[in-house]
N, C-alpha and C positions, 0 to 999 in steps of 0.2 A: 504494500500500500504506500503510495506517495501522495503528495498534496494534489488536489484537483487542479487542472490547468486553468489559467486565466484568459486564454484566447483559443480560438479554433482556427484551423487552416495553417497557413505559413509553411515553413520548411518541413516541420514534422509530418504534415499531411502529404507533401510531395514525396518525402523519403518513404513513408509507409506505403503509398500507392505504388511506387516503382519497385520497392522490395517485394511486394506481393505479386505484381505482374511478372517481373523477371525471375522471381523465385519459382514460378509455375511453368513458364514457357521461355522460348528463345528470345533473344533481343530482337531479331527480325520480325518474328511472329507477334511479339508484344507490341512493337511499334506499329505494325500493320493494323492490329486491332484497335489500338488507341487512336490512330489517325482517322479511323472510320467511325468512331463512336460519337453518336449524336450529330453527325455531319450530314449535309445534303448529299444524297446518294449513298449514304452509309447505313448503319443500323441503329435502331433506337436502343437506348440503354436498357439492359435487362434488370436493372435495379428499380429505383423509385419512379413515380409518375410525375415528377416536376417537369414543367414544359421547357422546351428550347426557345431561344429568342426567335422572333418571326423573321428578322432580317439577318444581319451579319452574325456569324458565329466564329468564336475564337479558334485558334489552332488546337487548343486543348479544351473542348467544350464538354468537360466531364469533371466529376468530383472524386474524392477518395473512394467513396462507396462504389461508384461506377467502375473505376479502375479495378477494384477488387473483384467485382462481379465478372468483369471481362477476363481477369486472370483465372478465376475459377473455371470458366468455360473453355479457355484456351490452354489449360494445363496439358502437359505432356504425359501425365500419369494415366494409366488405363486399368479399368476393372474388367478383366477378361473371364472367360469360362474357367481358366486355371485358378483364378482368384477364388471363385465360388467353390471349386473343388477342394481348396485348401481351408476354407473357412465355413464351418457349419452355421446354419441360421441362428442357432442358440448362441453361438459366440458373437455374431453380429449384433444380436439383441442386447448384449452386455456392453457394447461400445457406446461412447458418447457421440453426439452429432458431429463434433469437430473431427474426430478420428474418421468417421464414415465418409464425410465430405472430402477429406484429404486423400482418399484412396484413388481418386481420379474419375475419368469419364467412363461410362458404361459403353460396351462395344457390341454386345450380342443380345438377342432376346433370350431370356432365361425362364425356366419353368420349375416350380416346386410341385412334384406329384404329391398326391395324398399320402401322408405318413412318412414322407422323405425328410431327411435331416439337412440336405443340401439342395441348392438350386442346381439345375443342369441345363445345358444348351437345348434350344428348340428352334426349329425353322419358323420363319414368319408365317407361312401358310398354315402350318400345324397350330401355331399360337392362335391365329384368327379362327380356325376351326374349333379350337377348345372354347374360346369365348362364345362362339355361336351355339355350340352344344349346350352350354350352361344357360345362356339367355333363352334359347328355345324351349328349354325344359321347365322354365318358371311357370307357376300356375297363373301369374298375372305379370304384366310389364312393370307394375309398381313394386315388384320384388327386386328390381334392379335400381342401383344408384349410380348416377353419372356426375362425378365431382370435377370441378374445374379450378385451376390455378390462374392467378392474374398474369402469369407470364404468357399465356396463350394468345395468339394473334387474333385479330378480328375475324379473319377468314376461317381459321380453325374453329373458333368459338361458334361461328354461325353454322358451320357444317355439323358440329357436335350437338348443338341444340336441335338441329333438324333431324339428325339421326335418332336422338332420344325420343323426340315426339313422333317420328315415323314408327319407332318401336312401340310407342304407346304410353309414355309416361312423362310427367313434368318433374320427376325427381332429379333436379339439377342443382344440388347444393353447390356452393362455391365459396371462395375465400372472402367475398364481400359479407357473407353471413357472420363472419368472425371479426370483422373490423368496422367498415363504414356503412353497414346496413342501417344503423341508427341515424347516420347523417342523411342517407337517401330518404328514409321515411319522414324525418322531421322536416326536411326541406320540401318534400312533396306536399306535406300537410299545410305548410305555411306560405311557400312561394309557388307551388305548383310544378316544380321540377326537382328531381332528386339529385341535382348537381350544383356545383358552385356557380356564382354569378360574376366572377371577375376574370380578367385576362392578365397575363404577365405585365402588359403595359399599364394596368391600373396601379401596380406597385410603384410605378414611376411618378404617379400623381397623388397618391394618398398623403394626407396630413398626419394620420395616426394609423398604426397597425397594431391590433390586439392579437397576440399569439397565445393561444389557449390550449393547455394540455398537449403540448407539442415540443419536440426536441429536434429542431431542424439540423443542428450541427452533426448529429449522429444519423438521423433517419432520412434526411433529404438535404445533404449539404449544399447543393447548388442554390437552394433557397437563400442561403446566406449572402450570395452575391446581390440578389434583389433587395434584401434587407439592408445591406451595406450602402447601396446606391440611395435608398430611401433615407437612411440615417444621415448620410453626407449632405443631403439637401435640406435637412432640418425636420424630417418626419419623426414623430414621436413613436417609439416602439415600446409597447407594454407587454410584458410576459406574465402570464397567470399560470402558475405551475407549482406543485408542492416542492419540487426539487429545483434549486438554482442550476441552470444548465450552461456549461461553458460556451456552447455555440451561440447563446444569446447575449453573452457578456461582451465579447470583443472578437472581431474577425480580421485575420490577416489574409488578404487575397493572395494566393500563391503566384498570380500572374502580374502582380503590381510590385514596384520597388518598395513601397511602404509595407507591403505584406511580407516582404523578405527581410528588409533591413529595419523597417520602422516599427511603430507600436501598433499599427493596424487601426481599425475603426471601432469605436465603442458603439454597441447596438442598442440594447434596452436602456431606456431612460427611467424605467420603473419596473421592479419585479414585485409581484404580489404572490406571496407564498401561501396560497389557499391550502387548507387541508384537503386530503383526498375526498373527492366528490363534494367539494364545497362551492362548486361553480354556480349553481342555481342561486344560492344565497348571495354570492358575490355580485352577480349580474343584476339580481333583484335590487341590491343595494345601490349599484351604479344607476339603474333606472329610476330608483326613488330619488336619488340626488339630482338627476337630470330633470325629472318632473318638478321637483321643488324649485329648480332654477329656471323653469320655463323653457328649457332647451329641447324643443320639439319642432318638427316640421308640420305645422297644422294643415297646410294645403295638401301635402303628400298623404297625411293620415286621412283626410276627408275624401280625397279623390281616389286613393289606391288601396285602402285597407279597410278591414272591419275588425271588430272585437276590442277596440281601444278602450271603450268605456269600462269593460270588465277588467282590463289590465289596470287602468287607473285606480279603480276601486281596490284592487288587490295591493297595489303599491301604497296607497294611502293607509291601508289597514296593517301593512307590514311594520313590525316593531324593530327598531335598530338593534336591540339586544339579541333578538332572534337571528337577525341577519349576520351580525358579527360572530355570534356563537356558531352559526351554521357554516361559515366559511373560514373561521379561525384567524381573521385579520380585523384590525380595529376600524372604526368608522372613518377616522381621518385618512387612512390609506385608501379606503373605498372611494371617498370623496376626491382624493387626489387623482385616482384613475378616472373618475367621472369627469373631472374638470378637463382632462386631456381630450375626452370625447366631446365635451361641450365646446371647446375651443377649436376643434377640427372641423373643417368644411367637408372633408372626405375621409371616411373611415373604412378600413378593411378589418374583418374578423376572420382569422384563420385558425384552424384546429385540426387535431388528429385523434388518435385513439385514447388520449387522456380523457376525452369526453364521451367516446362512443361505447365504452365497455363497462357501464354501470347499469343497475336495474332501472334507473330513471334517465338513461342516456338520451332517449328521444326528447323528453321534457327539457333536459339540459340544453340541447341544441336549439330547441324552440325558444328558450330564454335568450340565447345568443341572437337569434333572429329578431326577437323583440327589441334587443339593444340596437340592432341595425335599423329596424323600421321606424323607431321613434323619431329619428332625425332624417328619415328618407334616404338612408345609406344603401339603397339597392337601385340598380338601374341608372346610375350616373357614373361618369368617369372617375376612377380613383377610389371607388367604394364598392362594398359588397361582401358576400359570403364566400369563403375559400376553404372548404374541406380539402385536405391534402391526402390523396390516396397513397397507400403503401406500395402496392405492386404496380409495375409499369403499365399493364393493360387491364387492371381490375375494373376500371370504369368502362372500358370498351367491351369487355365480356358481357356486362350487364346490358349495354346498348344493343349488342348482337342477339339478345334473347336468352342469355344464361341466367335464368331465374326460375325458382320453383313456383312463382306466382305471376305468370305472364298476363298481360292485359288482354282483354277480349279483342281489342283492335289489332294487336300484334298477331294474334292467332288467326284473325280473319284474313289478314294480308298473307300470312303463311299458307293458309288454305287456298286462297286465290292463286298463289304462285305455283303451288305444287299439287293441287287437286286431291288432297286427302283431308279428312277431318281430324285435326290435332286434338289431343286430350284437353278437356276444359277444367277438369278437377285439379285443384292446386296440389303440388307435389311436396316433397320433404326438403327442408332446409338442413343445415349442418347438424343442429341439435336433434331434429327429427330423424335424420339419417342414422346418427349414433344410437338413438333409442330404438329405431327399427331393427338395426343389425343386432343389438343386444337382445331384443325380444324374439329374434328369429323370423321376423316378417320381411326382412330384406336379406337376400341370399347372395347377390353378386354386387361387388363394389368395384367400380371402374374409375380411376383417377387420371385425368388428363393434366399431368404436371402436379407440382406441389408436394408437400410432405404432410399428409393429412394427420397422421398420428401425433406428430410434434406440434402442429399448429392448433389442434383441437383441444378442448378442455378435458379435465378429468382423465388424465393419461391412462391410468389403470383400467378405468371403465371403458374408454375408447379402444384400448388394446383388446380387451375381452370381447367387445362388440365385433371388431374386425376378425378375430379368430373364430367367430361363430358363422362366418360366411362360408358358402361353398367355394367361392372363387373371389380372389382379390387381384386386381390388375393395376399396375403402376406404370404410366408412361413418363419416363424420366430421362434426365441427362446424366445425373450423378447418383451415387449411393446415398441413401438417407434412412432414417429410422423406420419409415413406413415399409421398407423392404424386408425388415426383420420381424415384423408382426403381421402374420398372413392368415388368410382363410385356409380351409383344408387343402385347396390347391391355390397356386399363386403364379402370376406372370409378371416379369419385368420387361417392358418394351422400350428399348432405347431410342431416343429421338434426336433430331438435329437441335442444336441450340440456336438462339437468335443471331449469334455472331457468325454462323457458318453458312457457306454457300449452299443454296437450295436449288439443285439442278433437276429439272423435270423434262418431259418430252419436248417442250417448246423452248427450252433454255432456262437460264437463271431466273428464278421467281423472286418477287418482292411481296411482302405482306404489309399489314398496317396495324397501327395501335392508336388508342385515344388516351391522351394524358389527362391530368387533373382539371384542366381548363377547357376540355371539350374540343381539343384540336386533334384531328385525324391526320396522321403522318405516315409516310412510307418508311419501311425498314427492309434493308437487303443485306444479308450476311455476306461476308467476304472471305472468311477463313476456310481452309480445307477441312472437311468433316473429320471428326475424331476417329471414325471407323467407316469402312465401306458398307457396313451392315445397318447403318442408321437410316431411319425413315423420317420424313417430316410428319408433324402432327396431322396435317391435312391428309397425307397419304394413309396414315393409320386409321383415321376416321372413315375415309373412303373404303378401305379394306374391310372395316366393320360392316359397312353398308352392303358390300358384296356378299360377305359370309353370313350375315344375319338376316338381311332384308332381301337378298338376291337382286340387288339393284346395282347398276353399273354407273359409278360416279367417276370413272377414270378420266373423262374429258375435263372434269373440274380439277383433277390432280395435274393434268398435263399443262393447264393454263389457268393460273389463279385469277386472271381477269374475268373468267366466266363466273367464278364465285361472287366477285364484286358486282357483276351485272345483276345477279339475283338479289344481292343485298340492297342494291339501289332501288329495287322495286318493293322490297319488304320493310326496310328499316328507314323511317323518316330522317330526312337531313342528308342522305347519302346519294342524292340525285347526281348523275354524271360522275359517278364514283371514280372510275378509272382515270378520266382526264384530270379531275381536281386533285386526286391523290398524287399525281406526277408534277403538280405545281410545286415550286420551291417552298418548302415549309408546310405543305398540305393545306388543309382548310378547317375553318371553324364550323362546328355544328350549331344549328339554331338554338338560341337560349332566350325565350320570350321575356323573362324578368330582366335580364341584362340588356337585351337589345331594344326593348320598347316599353318597359315597365308594364308588360302584360303578364298577368298571373293566372295560369290555368288551374286554379284551385276549385273546390266545390262551389265557392261563391263568386269566382271570377275576380277576387281581390286578394292581396296579401293579407295574411291572417295573424293578428296578435293572439296570443294564448296566455292562459293563466296556468302556472306550473307550481306545484306544491314543493315546499322544502323537503328534501329527503331526511330521514332520521336513521342513524345507526346506533342501536342500543348495545353498546359494547360493555361487556363485563369488565371489572377493574383490571384484570390481567390481559385483556384482549387488545389487539391492534388491528388497524385496517391496512391491508397490504395490497400494493399494485404491482403488476408485472411490467418490466421495462426491457429495452434492448441495451446491450453493451455497444461500445463504439466499433468493435470488431465483428459486427454481425449485421445481416440483413434478413429480416423475418426469421426463419428457422435455419438459415445458412450461417454457420459460424466460421468466420475467416481467421480468427485467432483468439487467444485467451486473455487479451488485454482490453481494458476500457481506459484508453489513454486520458480522456477528458476528466474522468472521475477518479483517476489515480489508482486503478486496479490493475495488477500485473499477474498474469499467469494462472488465473483461476476464474471460475464463473459461479461457483456455489457460494455466493455471498448474500447477506441480507443487510440492507442499509437501514440504520436505526437512528432516531434522535438521541442525543447524548443523555438527556435526562431519563428517557425511557429505558436506555441500556443500564444506566446507573441504578435505577429502581429495581431492576431485575438482577443486579449483581454481575452484569456482563461488561466485558472490555473487548478491545479489538483482538484479543487473543482467544476469545471464547468461540466455541463451536456449539451450534444449536440445531435442533430439529424444528421445522416449521409444522405446526399442527393446525389444519384448517377446520373450521366449525360451520356447519350449515344444517339446520333442521334436525339437530340432535346427532348428526353424523360427524365423524372425524376423518380427515384425510391427512396423510403424512408425506412430507418432503424432507428427507433426512440430510444431515451433514452440511450445514451452512456456516460460514465464518461471519462473525459480526463485523460490520464496518460502520463507524460513527460518521454521520453525514447530517448536514443542516436541513432536516425535514421538520415539518410541524409535529407537535406532540401527538402521540397515539397513531402515527403513520409509519409505514415501513414499505420497502421496495425490494424486489428480487428479480433476477433475469428470467425471461422465458426462453426456451421451453422448460427449463429446469423447474420452475414453480407452477407449471400448468397442471401438475398433479393435484393442486389444491383447489382448482376451479371446478365447482360442481356442475355436472352436465345439465342439471335442471335449475340452475341459477342463471337467469338471462334477462336482458333488457325487455321491458314491457313494450310490446308492439313489434320491435325488430328482432327479438329473440337472439341478440348478440350475447355470447357468454360474458359474464361479469368479471373479466380478468383484472379489472382495476378496483374491485371492491371485494376483497377476500378477507374475511374475519379469521384471524390467526392468534394462537398463543405460541410462545417460545419455550422449548424444553431443552435444557442443557444436555448436549450429546455426551 
């Protein structure tokens, strides 16, 4: 343990990036990959969904995370059939995610027969026949689950949802269920569209940016460039987060002289250390202060909103002692934050999973929307809502129809295009999928990317659920924990990565993705594939259609333009898809709240809402714990064992505690503890964590995921969105 860093970026970020890339691959291949990353004519970053600049792009248009993601895909290490012959599945199950990921790229399709202890090679045709045999044997299509990762391209996602619905089910759980589902629902309820309402250009105009429940320096470092530009021109940046995060303190841009030799740029002007899940109380206090000051846009409220009267009554009735107790900060600090919003002509509110993974997550995000609406901070330049998605095409997957609850309008267009009646009954989300597998009512689990076991809540319960399936299938680029917990039979189907050249019958193909700001852009891999046996995700889905549905989708595989032609007729906003995709920078999807202050809600107006303060009735010895990422990680991919910004070196099983909370329990930084989760009389255990003293609010704690996911109950989820409550885990500490 060292002292947390006082700045993000700079020389350490450059050194870390290059060490990782060139530690995995050759100098020539590494430079080839980095030179194409996020460039026009190159490939979209396989890491986060932060947008690229519309116009000029620098020679190094990537961050430390992006470089590490590319290094992972470009690695020279290989996981071959010989590797699987040497390592029984039980041995793989004992390994940490870091070790599994470092073994390298998968090279061949592999099969675990029933009762076998090892994976063994299998031909592609035999693998697809095995999937077809299992799917055709189901009593109902709803006994199958088709999971999707946010790495999947628009084209693969569209074909995948088409295959699932042609098969007869809407069981399309995806990574959105576990992260930004709460954002999508809250924004749909209040603004009429489940996406953000800003562009990257709005960050260049904002007078104040409220960064809530978000750690840009670790999770989407390129955002720091936008925040730096804003801070330099006088924009006020307010961070609302239980943890002080280095990436919001000071940023040294690695491509600037001041970022290399100078002190860098101070970012946040105010840090508000709310206690975990104190955001509703905080924003209600900010709104109360703004209302008392008369800081509202009366014309906007009258012309474009409804529900303000009920909100006003709620704010008038709110007691300051309840608000300060609920958020853990005093009235003066709340009023200081409110004054920044009052003084600002243009305000952006941006957030991530610090808001989305609580029982009241949807209500929390609705309260953030209240904060924006009261001064008309939606639908004007430099202002709006900005949920920052985690994975690079998480938003695009949903746009393409990857959802367990498709709209009737989408299904109508799908039926008109393909001439079949798609299923209308809602399918299973991630929580429902786990419960169905555990109950034996779902028998085949097929994952197009991702690491379902490590991303999902309640690790032991999820593992047991997967093991009860007849068949589990993982389409993957690298080894991960989901390959070591299988159904009675299991397949690993290795696919091309986003960085690799995708050659089909008509030549090199490009795919597309949609970033957090609704921009659809082209992505074309450049690297030689890791193995001649790899298939694209599109080719894998088409082969499923042939073996399961007896349909020939080979023309779509030979030329991805044909897929996009169908998308243009089915998915709104994608007209003339192929031409517009090839424009430099791609194109923006329509966004009525942003573009014209049109709100397609149930009332046709933006909606103020009244949201109750959450209550956590903790016993005297209990804490509220949230899961977080380390700096050397992206989602469940672990790049290394350090968390440079928080001062952690060489380990991940740590729990961050307030100094007074640790002292009351007789704990020091030398202590080892087991984390015991409590939910509805049940206990869950995550053993062997080292205590780290950190400036958190009292009664709050934090630990990394996926290590702490074992503590998240599968039946504890956000109201409405059903997102697992990974940021609201009631725990006690037991000395190990």
